[in-house]
MARRO-29620 format. One record per residue: x, y, z of N, C-alpha, C, O in turn. Coordinates in steps of 0.1 Angstrom, whole numbers, plus 2048, in hexadecimal, padded with zeros to 3 digits. Atoms other than C-alpha are relative to their C-alpha. Example, Ala and Ser with C-alpha at 12.3 -4.5 7.8 and 13.67 -1.06 7.14 Angstrom:
2
8097F480087B7D384E80980C80081380C807;7F77F58008897F58477F880B8087FD816809;
***
This chain:
43
8077F38008007FF80080980E80181380F809;7F97F480280C8227F780180880F7F7808817;7FE7F77F381A8398157F38097FF7EB809808;80A7F58008018558097F17FB8047E880180A;80B8067FC7E583D80B7FD7FD8107F37FF815;8008047F27EC83382E80080D8077F980D811;8017F37FC7F18598367F18037FF7EB806809;80B7FD8037D085F8277F57FA80B7EB80080F;80B8077F97BD84383C80280180F7FA7FC817;7FE7FD7F37CE84E85B7FB80D8047F880F810;8057F18017C38758547F17FD8047EC80180E;80E8047FE79F8658517FD7F980D7F27FB812;8058067F479F85086F80180980B7F9807814;7FD7F77F57AD86C8857F780A8007F280E80A;80E7F68027928858787F57FA8097F1800813;80B8087FC77886B87F8027FF8127F8802819;7FD8007F27878668A47FD80E8087F7810812;8017F27F778988B8AD7EF8047FE7E980A807;80F7FD80276488F89F7F87F78097EE7FC80D;80880B7F67578718B580180680B7F7808812;7FC7FB7F376A8818D27F980B8037F580E80E;8067F27FF75B8A28CC7F27FE8057EE80380F;80E8057FC7378938CD7FD7F980C7F27FB812;8018077F473C87D8E980580980D800808818;7FE7F87F474C8978FF7F780B8037F981180D;80A7F67FD72F8B08FB7F77FA80C7F77EE80F;8098037F77148B29177F57F97F87F17FE7EE;80B8088046FA8969107F38078027F180D80C;80E7FB7FC6D689F90D7FB7FA80C7FE7EE80E;8068047F46C289B92C7FC7F18027FF7E980B;80680E8006B087D9248097F47FD8057E87FD;7F38098046D386A9198067FB80E808802817;7F78067F66E485493180D80780081180E7F6;7F77FA7FD70385F94080D7FD7F580F7F17F1;7F680380A72086492680F7FF80581580A808;7F38017FB74285693280B80A7FD81280F805;7F77F780775786B91C7FE80E80780881480C;8057F27FB74488B92880480080E80A80A812;7FC7FE7F474A88194B80F800800813808809;7F37FF80276F87D94480780C7FB81280F7FE;7FC7F580577389B9337FC80E8038008197FE;8087F37FD75D8B594480780C7FE81280E802;7FA7F78057608D59357FB80C80B7FF81780A;
***
């Protein structure tokens, strides 16, 4: 596999991880169960 393709896939994976972390660290709506990542990262 080309190094450029590995770099592209790594970039996509990191972007997805950052987006997921952002959404999981937000304050959950009141009717949702407690969000563990939100508790760990309290803003």
